C-alpha positions as CSV (number, residue, x, y, z in Angstrom):
1,M,-8.2,0.4,-5.2
2,I,-6.1,1.6,-2.0
3,A,-6.9,4.5,-1.3
4,V,-5.9,7.1,1.8
5,N,-7.9,10.4,2.6
6,V,-5.1,13.0,3.5
7,A,-6.6,16.1,3.8
8,G,-5.7,16.1,7.6
9,L,-2.5,15.5,6.9
10,L,-2.1,18.4,3.9
11,H,-3.3,21.0,6.6
12,D,-0.3,20.0,9.2
13,G,3.0,21.6,9.0
14,P,6.1,19.8,7.2
15,G,7.1,17.3,9.4
16,A,3.8,15.8,10.3
17,T,3.3,11.8,9.9
18,R,0.8,9.2,10.0
19,E,1.1,5.7,9.4
20,V,-1.4,3.6,7.0
21,R,-1.1,-0.5,8.0
22,L,-1.7,-2.7,5.0
23,R,-3.0,-6.0,7.4
24,D,-4.7,-9.3,5.4
25,H,-5.6,-6.3,2.5
26,Y,-7.1,-7.8,-0.7
27,A,-6.7,-6.0,-3.5
28,A,-6.7,-6.1,-7.9
29,L,-3.7,-4.5,-9.4
30,G,-4.5,-5.3,-12.9
31,P,-4.8,-8.2,-15.2
32,D,-0.7,-8.7,-15.5
33,L,-0.5,-8.9,-11.8
34,E,-2.2,-11.8,-10.1
35,V,-2.1,-11.1,-6.1
36,A,-2.4,-14.6,-5.2
37,G,-3.5,-13.8,-1.0
38,P,-3.6,-10.8,1.1
39,M,-0.9,-7.8,1.3
40,D,0.5,-7.1,4.3
41,G,2.8,-4.0,4.9
42,L,3.4,-0.1,7.0
43,L,3.2,3.1,4.9
44,R,4.5,6.1,6.9
45,L,3.1,9.0,5.1
46,Q,5.4,12.4,6.1
47,R,4.1,15.8,5.3
48,T,6.8,18.0,3.2
49,N,6.7,21.7,2.1
50,R,5.3,20.3,-1.6
51,G,3.2,17.9,-0.7
52,I,3.4,14.1,1.3
53,L,6.4,12.1,1.2
54,V,5.1,7.7,1.2
55,R,7.9,5.2,2.6
56,G,7.5,2.0,3.7
57,S,7.7,-1.8,2.4
58,V,4.8,-4.4,1.7
59,T,4.8,-7.8,1.5
60,A,2.7,-9.6,-1.4
61,P,2.2,-13.4,-2.6
62,L,2.3,-13.4,-6.3
63,R,1.1,-16.2,-8.9
64,R,3.6,-16.9,-11.5
65,T,3.9,-19.1,-14.2
66,C,7.3,-21.4,-14.0
67,A,9.3,-21.2,-17.5
68,R,10.5,-24.0,-18.0
69,C,7.3,-26.5,-17.1
70,L,4.5,-23.7,-17.5
71,E,2.8,-24.4,-13.9
72,P,1.6,-21.8,-11.7
73,Y,3.4,-21.2,-8.6
74,V,3.1,-18.6,-5.8
75,E,6.3,-16.5,-4.7
76,D,6.2,-14.2,-1.7
77,V,7.7,-10.6,-2.7
78,A,8.8,-7.5,-0.9
79,V,9.2,-3.9,-2.4
80,T,9.9,-0.7,-0.4
81,I,8.5,2.2,-1.2
82,E,9.6,5.4,-1.5
83,E,7.5,8.2,-3.2
84,E,6.2,11.5,-3.4
85,F,2.7,12.5,-4.1
86,L,2.0,16.3,-5.1
87,P,-1.5,17.8,-4.5
88,T,-3.5,18.8,-7.3
89,L,-5.3,21.6,-5.1
90,D,-4.2,23.7,-2.6
91,P,-5.4,21.9,0.8
92,E,-6.2,25.8,2.0
93,T,-7.8,27.6,-0.8
94,G,-9.2,24.9,-2.8
95,I,-7.1,26.3,-6.4
96,P,-6.1,23.8,-8.7
97,V,-2.3,23.6,-8.3
98,A,-0.2,24.7,-11.4
99,I,1.3,21.7,-12.8
100,D,4.9,21.8,-14.3
101,D,5.6,19.4,-17.4
102,E,9.1,18.2,-16.2
103,D,7.2,17.5,-13.1
104,Q,7.0,13.5,-13.0
105,A,5.8,13.3,-9.1
106,L,2.8,11.4,-8.2
107,R,-0.4,13.1,-7.8
108,I,-3.0,13.6,-4.9
109,D,-6.6,13.3,-6.0
110,D,-9.3,16.0,-5.8
111,H,-10.6,15.0,-3.2
112,H,-7.6,14.8,-1.1
113,E,-7.1,10.9,-1.7
114,I,-4.0,8.9,-2.5
115,D,-4.5,5.5,-4.4
116,F,-1.7,3.6,-3.5
117,A,-3.1,0.8,-6.4
118,P,-1.0,1.9,-9.3
119,L,2.1,2.7,-6.9
120,L,1.8,-1.1,-5.9
121,H,1.0,-2.4,-9.4
122,D,4.8,-0.6,-10.3
123,E,6.7,-1.9,-7.6
124,L,5.5,-5.2,-7.3
125,S,5.7,-5.6,-11.1
126,L,9.3,-5.0,-11.1
127,T,10.0,-7.9,-9.0
128,E,9.0,-10.4,-11.8
129,P,12.2,-12.4,-12.6
130,M,13.6,-12.6,-16.2
131,H,13.4,-16.2,-16.0
132,P,10.4,-17.1,-13.4
133,L,11.3,-20.6,-11.8
134,C,8.8,-22.7,-9.9
135,R,11.8,-24.1,-8.0
136,P,15.9,-23.8,-8.6
137,D,15.9,-27.6,-10.2
138,C,12.6,-27.4,-12.4
139,P,13.1,-29.8,-14.8
140,G,10.7,-28.7,-17.5
141,L,8.7,-30.0,-20.4
142,C,9.7,-33.1,-22.2
143,A,11.1,-32.2,-25.7
144,V,9.1,-35.0,-27.3
145,C,6.2,-35.3,-26.1
146,G,5.5,-31.8,-23.9
147,A,4.3,-33.7,-20.7
148,P,6.5,-32.3,-17.3
149,L,9.6,-34.6,-16.2
150,A,8.5,-33.6,-12.7
151,N,5.8,-36.3,-12.8
152,G,8.7,-38.9,-13.1
153,L,10.7,-40.4,-16.4
154,H,8.6,-41.6,-19.2
155,L,9.8,-43.7,-22.3
156,H,9.1,-42.7,-26.2
157,E,8.8,-45.4,-28.9
158,A,12.5,-44.9,-31.1
159,D,12.4,-42.4,-33.3
160,E,13.4,-43.2,-36.7
161,P,17.0,-42.1,-37.5
162,D,17.6,-39.5,-39.7
163,P,17.9,-40.8,-43.8
164,R,21.0,-39.7,-43.9
165,L,22.4,-41.4,-40.9
166,A,20.9,-44.7,-42.5
167,P,24.2,-46.3,-43.2
168,L,25.7,-45.1,-40.3
169,A,22.9,-47.3,-38.4
170,R,23.2,-50.3,-40.4
171,L,27.0,-50.3,-39.6
172,L,26.0,-50.6,-36.0
173,E,23.5,-53.1,-36.5
174,Q,26.4,-55.5,-38.0
175,P,27.9,-58.1,-36.1
176,K,31.2,-57.6,-34.6
177,D,34.1,-60.2,-35.7
């Protein structure tokens, strides 16, 4: 969980800012997104007339699986964040704020904390390529035995030809005159 208390910022006027540094920050962001090391980033929180605007960038090493050779590899990704969080409680009175059904903004919880984990999960998940490759020239797996072709060449016993092509194979075996 990456939570930041913003109670003080909510009491400031619009335009007030705070910075949150993520340096060597480890976090589990869900079972479908494996962070392979510490995240680094700088987030700027700015008070608006409605809530808090979060802008910044985060870099993280993500563990992925190659689509060709099925080997795991680590890829460093960077995401830019720009989201507005709205309070669930009025910071002055503590009365719950009415939430519009049409308003899709993220929420500041009842303890005046912003949890960045769901936001980072969503942003980092969007960096997943359609066809992840450990390297651009990954040879993949052998179509016959399934062994990784990156380990070098390997030979297989000659496969039996298709019985429908047997007459053509016999023609190739005949000596040339």
